[in-house]
KOLLUM-649015 format. One line per 3 residues: number of its first residue (from 1); for each residue x, y, z of C-alpha. Coordinates in nm, 4 decimals. Layout:
N
NUM) X Y Z; ...
//
This chain:
433
1) -2.8459 4.2290 -5.6977; -2.5655 4.3680 -5.9118; -2.3442 4.1199 -6.0985
4) -1.9688 4.1215 -6.0623; -1.7705 4.2493 -6.3602; -1.4259 4.2056 -6.5046
7) -1.2366 4.3475 -6.8010; -1.3185 4.2215 -7.1494; -0.9598 4.2529 -7.2772
10) -0.6132 4.3204 -7.1320; -0.4785 4.6751 -7.1424; -0.1251 4.8042 -7.0788
13) -0.0111 5.1268 -6.9107; 0.3423 5.2594 -6.8696; 0.4768 5.5456 -6.6636
16) 0.6935 5.6587 -6.3758; 0.6230 5.5968 -6.0072; 0.5355 5.9210 -5.8312
19) 0.7516 5.8438 -5.5278; 1.0068 5.5887 -5.6547; 1.0763 5.7760 -5.9788
22) 1.1223 5.4400 -6.1543; 0.9741 5.3310 -6.4867; 0.7002 5.0728 -6.4516
25) 0.4782 4.8736 -6.6874; 0.1369 4.7555 -6.5722; -0.1038 4.5188 -6.7495
28) -0.4680 4.5025 -6.6399; -0.6190 4.1627 -6.7275; -0.9557 3.9855 -6.6910
31) -1.0023 3.7566 -6.3923; -1.2463 3.4994 -6.2549; -1.5534 3.5826 -6.0423
34) -1.4839 3.6358 -5.6714; -1.1108 3.6744 -5.7349; -1.1067 4.0473 -5.6553
37) -0.8402 4.2945 -5.7625; -0.4975 4.1332 -5.7324; -0.1555 4.2797 -5.8108
40) 0.1128 4.0381 -5.9337; 0.4744 4.1540 -5.8903; 0.6210 4.0061 -6.2076
43) 0.9664 4.1451 -6.1255; 1.0015 3.9346 -5.8088; 1.0856 3.5608 -5.8113
46) 0.7685 3.3610 -5.7596; 0.5531 3.6543 -5.8797; 0.3852 3.7201 -5.5418
49) 0.0169 3.8154 -5.5502; -0.1115 4.1083 -5.3458; -0.4907 4.1477 -5.3084
52) -0.6217 4.5047 -5.3019; -0.7935 4.4627 -4.9652; -0.7926 4.6408 -4.6294
55) -0.6192 4.3568 -4.4469; -0.3155 4.4003 -4.6729; -0.3137 4.7819 -4.6667
58) -0.0274 4.9853 -4.5233; -0.1342 5.3050 -4.3455; 0.0863 5.5829 -4.4789
61) 0.0620 5.9593 -4.4969; 0.1271 6.0297 -4.8658; 0.0007 5.7173 -5.0371
64) -0.1879 5.3932 -4.9920; -0.0021 5.0669 -5.0448; -0.0708 4.6951 -5.0180
67) 0.1855 4.4575 -4.8756; 0.2144 4.0817 -4.8317; 0.5349 3.9406 -4.6892
70) 0.8283 4.1261 -4.8425; 0.6359 4.2362 -5.1530; 0.4412 4.5588 -5.1851
73) 0.2780 4.7863 -5.4402; 0.2512 5.1561 -5.3565; 0.0318 5.4482 -5.4661
76) -0.2576 5.2183 -5.5523; -0.5343 5.4671 -5.4685; -0.5867 5.6359 -5.8077
79) -0.6098 5.3071 -5.9981; -0.8248 5.1577 -5.7205; -1.0679 5.4497 -5.7423
82) -1.0990 5.4134 -6.1199; -1.1650 5.0387 -6.0957; -1.4268 5.0927 -5.8249
85) -1.6091 5.3759 -6.0023; -1.6037 5.1899 -6.3356; -1.7459 4.8780 -6.1700
88) -1.4513 4.6425 -6.2240; -1.4566 4.3956 -5.9360; -1.2197 4.1243 -6.0589
91) -0.8874 4.1855 -6.2335; -0.5272 4.0649 -6.2323; -0.2759 4.3485 -6.2522
94) 0.0712 4.2436 -6.3608; 0.3212 4.5072 -6.2512; 0.6999 4.5049 -6.2840
97) 0.7756 4.7541 -6.0087; 0.6893 4.8592 -5.6553; 0.4554 5.1459 -5.7453
100) 0.1599 5.2093 -5.9751; 0.2612 5.4596 -6.2477; 0.1605 5.8174 -6.1707
103) 0.0506 5.8993 -6.5285; -0.0550 6.2691 -6.5081; -0.1172 6.2550 -6.1319
106) -0.4879 6.1864 -6.1714; -0.7052 5.8809 -6.2452; -0.8256 5.9804 -6.5911
109) -0.5691 5.7636 -6.7743; -0.6905 5.4625 -6.5770; -1.0547 5.5374 -6.6587
112) -0.9661 5.5675 -7.0286; -0.7756 5.2374 -7.0179; -1.0628 5.0547 -6.8462
115) -1.3098 5.1870 -7.1010; -1.0752 5.0873 -7.3837; -1.0497 4.7337 -7.2425
118) -1.4271 4.7023 -7.2041; -1.6122 4.5202 -6.9278; -1.8280 4.2097 -6.9045
121) -2.0762 4.0883 -6.6440; -2.0005 3.7664 -6.4584; -2.2205 3.4965 -6.3055
124) -2.1644 3.6032 -5.9466; -2.3182 3.8708 -5.7291; -2.1280 4.1729 -5.6052
127) -2.1073 4.2080 -5.2273; -2.2759 4.5179 -5.0881; -2.2507 4.6860 -4.7491
130) -2.5575 4.8949 -4.6724; -2.4331 5.0868 -4.3720; -2.6863 5.0703 -4.0894
133) -2.5200 5.2839 -3.8205; -2.2961 5.5873 -3.7785; -1.9169 5.5489 -3.7764
136) -1.6478 5.8113 -3.7236; -1.2722 5.8704 -3.7231; -1.1390 6.1817 -3.5494
139) -0.7747 6.2907 -3.5646; -0.7142 6.6421 -3.4320; -0.9123 6.8827 -3.6504
142) -0.9716 6.6124 -3.9141; -1.2957 6.4153 -3.9102; -1.4281 6.1356 -4.1263
145) -1.7863 6.0246 -4.0651; -2.0039 5.7597 -4.2268; -2.3838 5.7512 -4.2064
148) -2.6564 5.5215 -4.3421; -2.7310 5.6235 -4.6991; -3.0029 5.6162 -4.9620
151) -2.8805 5.3275 -5.1772; -2.5848 5.5166 -5.3258; -2.2340 5.6220 -5.2257
154) -2.2597 5.9923 -5.1446; -1.9340 6.1728 -5.0629; -1.8578 6.5141 -4.9182
157) -1.5049 6.6528 -4.8801; -1.3908 6.9797 -4.7212; -1.0312 7.0974 -4.7667
160) -0.8720 7.3923 -4.5873; -0.5083 7.4804 -4.6665; -0.5556 7.8510 -4.6033
163) -0.2974 7.8568 -4.3212; -0.0208 7.7369 -4.5549; -0.1528 7.8933 -4.8781
166) -0.3662 8.2005 -4.7892; -0.4712 8.2495 -5.1511; -0.6315 7.9024 -5.1557
169) -0.9768 7.9454 -5.0081; -1.1423 7.6535 -4.8247; -1.2960 7.4112 -5.0754
172) -1.6018 7.1898 -5.0452; -1.7161 6.9236 -5.2927; -2.0152 6.6887 -5.2590
175) -2.1674 6.4383 -5.5002; -2.3120 6.0921 -5.5552; -2.0444 5.8698 -5.7069
178) -2.1253 5.6909 -6.0312; -1.9047 5.6186 -6.3309; -1.9959 5.9212 -6.5425
181) -1.9785 6.1681 -6.2540; -1.6475 6.0213 -6.1405; -1.4962 6.0352 -6.4898
184) -1.6071 6.3954 -6.5417; -1.5717 6.5570 -6.1988; -1.3214 6.3529 -5.9953
187) -1.0877 6.1427 -6.2098; -0.9124 6.4391 -6.3819; -0.8111 6.5965 -6.0454
190) -0.4322 6.5774 -6.0005; -0.2236 6.5120 -5.6944; -0.0755 6.8177 -5.5261
193) 0.1672 6.9328 -5.2624; 0.2643 7.2591 -5.0960; 0.5773 7.4284 -5.2256
196) 0.6924 7.4633 -4.8643; 0.6741 7.0813 -4.8256; 0.8413 6.9771 -5.1519
199) 1.2054 6.9739 -5.0403; 1.1296 6.8034 -4.7097; 0.9182 6.5368 -4.8821
202) 1.2013 6.4529 -5.1231; 1.4419 6.4232 -4.8301; 1.1958 6.1756 -4.6743
205) 1.1964 5.9661 -4.9936; 0.8708 6.0924 -5.1435; 0.8105 6.2486 -5.4832
208) 1.1206 6.1298 -5.6700; 0.9100 6.0978 -5.9834; 0.7053 6.4123 -5.9246
211) 0.7203 6.7172 -6.1518; 0.4772 6.9799 -6.2762; 0.3477 6.7334 -6.5377
214) 0.1975 6.5068 -6.2708; 0.1806 6.7206 -5.9558; 0.0235 7.0554 -5.8742
217) 0.2634 7.2606 -5.6618; 0.0763 7.5102 -5.4465; 0.3033 7.8073 -5.3824
220) 0.2583 8.1212 -5.1741; 0.0889 8.3063 -5.4584; -0.0670 8.0352 -5.6711
223) -0.0052 7.7150 -5.8674; 0.3498 7.6789 -6.0002; 0.3820 7.6408 -6.3811
226) 0.0242 7.5268 -6.4079; -0.3390 7.6073 -6.3383; -0.6349 7.4178 -6.2013
229) -0.7944 7.1715 -6.4406; -1.1176 7.1637 -6.2385; -1.2787 7.4029 -5.9945
232) -1.1734 7.3027 -5.6408; -0.9260 7.0527 -5.7930; -0.7327 6.9845 -5.4690
235) -1.0539 6.8911 -5.2834; -1.1627 6.6732 -5.5757; -0.8293 6.4930 -5.5680
238) -0.8743 6.4249 -5.1964; -1.2135 6.2772 -5.2846; -1.0393 6.0624 -5.5480
241) -0.7991 5.9306 -5.2829; -1.0908 5.8598 -5.0503; -1.2733 5.6544 -5.3146
244) -0.9597 5.4518 -5.3831; -0.9135 5.3780 -5.0144; -1.2820 5.2873 -4.9672
247) -1.2515 5.0367 -5.2524; -1.0294 4.8223 -5.0271; -1.3453 4.7186 -4.8445
250) -1.3905 4.4669 -5.1267; -1.7610 4.5473 -5.1579; -1.9863 4.8201 -5.2921
253) -2.0664 5.0702 -5.0201; -2.4054 5.2348 -4.9761; -2.3496 5.5178 -4.7309
256) -2.3000 5.8899 -4.6895; -1.9375 5.9817 -4.6139; -1.8451 6.3274 -4.4814
259) -1.4714 6.4060 -4.4771; -1.3082 6.7191 -4.3352; -0.9319 6.7625 -4.3855
262) -0.8580 6.3892 -4.3882; -0.5929 6.1743 -4.5556; -0.5025 5.8116 -4.6197
265) -0.4539 5.7052 -4.2575; -0.8006 5.8221 -4.1547; -0.9515 5.6772 -4.4721
268) -0.8096 5.3319 -4.4017; -0.9135 5.3500 -4.0366; -1.2713 5.4072 -4.1545
271) -1.2389 5.1137 -4.3959; -1.1340 4.8986 -4.0993; -1.4498 5.0034 -3.9132
274) -1.6610 4.9356 -4.2226; -1.5050 4.5916 -4.2593; -1.5849 4.5164 -3.8938
277) -1.9425 4.6257 -3.9564; -1.9638 4.4012 -4.2628; -1.8267 4.1112 -4.0570
280) -2.0957 4.1720 -3.7953; -2.3599 4.1773 -4.0691; -2.2364 3.8381 -4.1884
283) -2.2786 3.6935 -3.8397; -2.6244 3.8474 -3.8145; -2.7190 3.7025 -4.1532
286) -2.7841 4.0453 -4.3058; -2.4846 4.0668 -4.5400; -2.5750 4.0681 -4.9084
289) -2.4299 3.8503 -5.1832; -2.3015 3.5763 -4.9554; -2.3965 3.2137 -4.8912
292) -2.4048 3.0285 -4.5591; -2.3410 2.6567 -4.5094; -2.4876 2.4521 -4.2255
295) -2.3195 2.1625 -4.0449; -2.4793 1.8974 -4.2698; -2.3360 2.0591 -4.5818
298) -1.9979 2.1016 -4.4103; -1.9872 1.7268 -4.3443; -2.0710 1.6569 -4.7087
301) -1.7692 1.8654 -4.8108; -1.5166 1.7642 -4.5431; -1.4122 1.4111 -4.4392
304) -1.3681 1.5218 -4.0744; -1.6034 1.4046 -3.7987; -1.6457 1.4557 -3.4239
307) -1.4329 1.5160 -3.2262; -1.2046 1.6519 -3.4982; -1.4526 1.8674 -3.6915
310) -1.3897 2.2253 -3.5801; -1.6499 2.4184 -3.7804; -1.9940 2.4760 -3.6299
313) -2.1260 2.6927 -3.9114; -1.9939 2.8641 -4.2232; -2.1726 3.1995 -4.2124
316) -2.0494 3.3428 -4.5408; -1.8885 3.2126 -4.8596; -1.8116 3.4399 -5.1522
319) -1.7433 3.2068 -5.4428; -1.3997 3.0488 -5.4048; -1.2423 3.3711 -5.2794
322) -1.3389 3.4196 -4.9157; -1.5184 3.2348 -4.6358; -1.6139 3.3060 -4.2745
325) -1.7030 3.0411 -4.0156; -1.7803 3.0099 -3.6454; -1.6395 2.7704 -3.3889
328) -1.7914 2.7902 -3.0400; -1.5476 2.6814 -2.7707; -1.7237 2.4664 -2.5117
331) -1.5783 2.3432 -2.1824; -1.7099 1.9999 -2.2843; -1.4590 1.9764 -2.5715
334) -1.2782 1.6406 -2.5368; -0.9455 1.8188 -2.5779; -0.9782 1.9791 -2.2347
337) -0.9671 1.6400 -2.0616; -0.5968 1.6176 -2.1356; -0.4848 1.9656 -2.2388
340) -0.4383 2.1806 -1.9283; -0.7569 2.0500 -1.7579; -0.7017 2.2788 -1.4582
343) -0.6668 2.5857 -1.6813; -0.8419 2.5019 -2.0103; -0.6957 2.6747 -2.3175
346) -0.7926 2.5844 -2.6732; -0.4618 2.4918 -2.8453; -0.3238 2.7176 -3.1143
349) -0.2493 2.4199 -3.3375; -0.6183 2.3297 -3.3346; -0.7059 2.6874 -3.4262
352) -0.4840 2.6435 -3.7313; -0.6548 2.3092 -3.8013; -0.9927 2.4864 -3.7901
355) -0.8605 2.7408 -4.0423; -0.7377 2.4544 -4.2630; -1.0834 2.2965 -4.2535
358) -1.2455 2.6253 -4.3546; -0.9878 2.6621 -4.6324; -1.0888 2.3164 -4.7515
361) -1.4542 2.4197 -4.7668; -1.3557 2.7352 -4.9567; -1.1408 2.5565 -5.2140
364) -1.3972 2.2821 -5.2735; -1.6499 2.5467 -5.3761; -1.4694 2.5794 -5.7097
367) -1.6252 2.3634 -5.9800; -1.2855 2.2624 -6.1212; -1.1990 2.1062 -5.7820
370) -1.4976 1.8699 -5.7805; -1.3894 1.5209 -5.6735; -1.0669 1.6472 -5.5176
373) -0.9407 1.6849 -5.1637; -0.7226 1.9642 -5.0226; -0.4078 1.8246 -4.8567
376) -0.1833 2.0572 -4.6545; 0.1772 2.0675 -4.7750; 0.3033 2.3715 -4.5849
379) 0.2016 2.6132 -4.3104; 0.3845 2.9462 -4.3043; 0.3909 3.2717 -4.1084
382) 0.2055 3.1187 -3.8138; 0.1227 3.3665 -3.5366; -0.0500 3.3133 -3.2011
385) -0.1740 3.6362 -3.0422; -0.4586 3.5694 -2.7988; -0.5505 3.2956 -2.5504
388) -0.8750 3.1161 -2.6428; -1.0792 2.9704 -2.3559; -1.4133 2.7940 -2.3073
391) -1.6993 3.0347 -2.3668; -1.5178 3.2172 -2.6490; -1.6540 3.2258 -2.9995
394) -1.3845 3.1795 -3.2617; -1.4505 3.3671 -3.5854; -1.2533 3.2074 -3.8662
397) -1.1730 3.3940 -4.1884; -1.0009 3.2503 -4.4955; -0.9030 3.4242 -4.8193
400) -0.7688 3.2503 -5.1294; -0.4375 3.4052 -5.2311; -0.3540 3.1650 -5.5133
403) -0.5325 2.8808 -5.6891; -0.3787 2.7306 -5.9987; -0.4065 2.3736 -6.1200
406) -0.3425 2.1385 -5.8329; -0.1943 2.3998 -5.5980; -0.3579 2.6590 -5.3748
409) -0.2518 2.9077 -5.1084; -0.4928 3.0455 -4.8474; -0.4475 3.3076 -4.5765
412) -0.6482 3.2434 -4.2596; -0.7000 3.4150 -3.9278; -0.8975 3.3296 -3.6157
415) -1.0547 3.6152 -3.4200; -1.1902 3.6425 -3.0654; -1.3696 3.9625 -2.9652
418) -1.2417 4.1368 -3.2821; -0.8803 4.0531 -3.1921; -0.6575 3.8148 -3.3848
421) -0.6017 3.4955 -3.1864; -0.4020 3.3176 -3.4558; -0.3126 3.3519 -3.8225
424) -0.1299 3.1477 -4.0851; -0.0718 3.1034 -4.4570; -0.1699 2.7514 -4.5646
427) -0.0519 2.5764 -4.8801; -0.2442 2.2854 -5.0310; -0.2144 2.0222 -5.2994
430) -0.5477 1.9342 -5.4563; -0.5577 1.5600 -5.5150; -0.8249 1.3155 -5.6248
433) -1.0418 1.2050 -5.3341
//
């Protein structure tokens, strides 16, 4: 199993946002095992934290962004690709604006910064998804397919802009992604747009920070005020975007990916399918780098007992960052004797209680919380989406958003048949038991 890694030292980057056109400073810093890649908006009161994960991704045409509440960080894909290819799994990224700096429109500045900072192994295993079945996303003449692989991440990208730029022949790039190959053959590829699109894109609010220093402009007869840095550079940049979007899976991917004329929306749709497949693998007990907890261990961690213990099994725990549990809804639940006995429905408030119990298990996994108990102090952004009835299996997922000193914040959602039944953000005080 491969260990998780973080940065050895902090490193600072400054630049202009490609779409906002605003100056931004970004500091990449080391972080704890199982904490993942987390942006911190230092320019917003409360410094909200935004994990670089699929569940927080915004599907957009010209960029990938992560959003939580009213806070967002845009154009994350180039930095995300560099972190993934360089094997950085845990990092805090302080950023004082709404968009990652464009630098020269490629990922090479991020690779250089990561290498300058150095990396260190951590005492935790990296999650891995070894794809075991075919997946596909089809949108018009664009296709994105994923197949079981050979123990590596093998990518293929085909680009065809010949209708809009006849001089630009169709391009095809294929390779196995590792750090050296990425740094040499993918990271230097710059973002691009068609000259015919430029004015319209600016009117739509895109590209306010774009110029020929960070963007290739493909005109009717060639590249404006520039030339290609790499052979098939536009296709390589599309591959760069794809890697950045795939990194939002939050795990190393072993698969063969074949992309034809795709963009961010299709990429993130595939990541959603991959995440669902990883969730299924957790339930089947085939997911790597995760730990399950049986009911006896749950009762050693939690003070709850029947009939108010709502976890049957914790199927996966990744450090103190993420946990998945199962609650089987039986018609024999005592609650149904008094709660709509003629039309039994499992109450939404008890779904939230089940999420709180899983959050408690997750937080108590951290060594610094030994001898403490998680007490709820606030429940925010509660949503109830699906009716839960006897016979349903409730899949509970919790993710730590913040954990500092005696305070923690956890996002949880309960799923039935791959649909969200309820969700909430839970805030805890950690007090002595």
